[in-house]
N, C-alpha and C positions, 0 to 999 in steps of 0.2 A: 330845293326846298324840302325839308323833312316834314312829313305829315303823319298823323296817327290815324289809322283806319281800324274801326271797331266792327265787331260782329259777335253774334251769340247764337247758340242752337241748344235745344233741349233733346234729351234722349228718353226713351221709354223705361229703361232700367239700367242699373250699373253693370254693364256687360262689355268686356274688351272689344268685341267686334263692333258693337254700336258706337262705342267711344271713337274707335278708329274711323269707321265709315262716315259718321256724322261730322267729325272734325275735318276730314278730307273734303267732304262736300261743302262745308262752310268756307274753308280756306280757298277752295277752287272758285266758289261763287264770288268771294270778296275780290280775288285777283282778276277774275273775268270782268266783272262790272266796272272795275277801276283801271283795267288794262295795265296790271302790274306784272312785271317780269321779276322772277326770284332774285336776279342780280341787283335789283334796285331796293331789296328789302334789307334794312339795317338789322332788325331783330324782331322777334315775335314773343310776346308774353301771352301765356294761356292760363286761365284760371278755371277751376271747377268748383262747384258747390261741394260742401263737405260730404255729401252722400255719394260722391263718385270717388271710388278708391281702387278699382280693379285694373286700371291701366293708365299710362301716361299719354295724354293726347299729343304731346310733342313727338312721340315716336311715329305717329301717323304722318305728321307734317314732314318729318325728316325722310320719310319713305317716298315722297313725291320727287319726280324727276327735276333736277336742278336745285333742290332744297337741302341737299346734304350738308352744306356749309353755312346755312342760315342759322345764326344763333337763336335758339329756341329754349324757353324756360317755362315750366309748369309750377303752379302754386294753387292753394285753396283760397276761395273767397271767404269773407267773414261769415260766421254762422249767425245770421240775423233772423229773428222770428218772422215767419210768414214769407220768407224769400222764395223766389221761384226755384223749385227743386230740379235736380238732375240737369243742371245747366253748365254748358261749356262756353266760356267767353274768350275772345281773342282780341289782342291789340297788336297790330302790325305797325312798326315804325318804318316808313318808306320814303325814299327819294321820289317825290311826285310833283309834277309841274302843274298843279291845279290849285285853285283857291280853297281855303278851308271849307267854305260853304258848298263846294262842288264835289267833295269827297263823298262817295257812296258807301254808307255803312250798311251791313247786312245782318238781318235778324230772321232766323228760321224757326219753324215749328212754334212751340209755345213762347219762344223767346221774343216774338213780335210784341208781347205784352210789356217788355222792358222799355222800349223806346218807340211807342206808336207814332211819335212825331217825326221819326226818321224813316219809317217804313213807307216805301213808295209802291 
């Protein structure tokens, strides 16, 4: 079964080191709580708010062991007034044998404001 697994994290400033470290932290947390092996990942879509321009978060994901061949793509979110700033969002498409309601989505830092209904 293919499932979508979501997550998001905010950073303090548009800085390559923060982009890389927080993206890695987010992806590692998503895969840990959902017991996902990189071999089971079909693809990863990563979006950033328009105020993040200094680095590609996908580069951080591809640096992880076992993730070199996982198709990963970055893009910008829509520029909506009053949107949460400095936010990196991730959507993993994964072969996962759990029901949709049992997928654990992960929101870190200020991104917990995006989906308080999913934060456990």
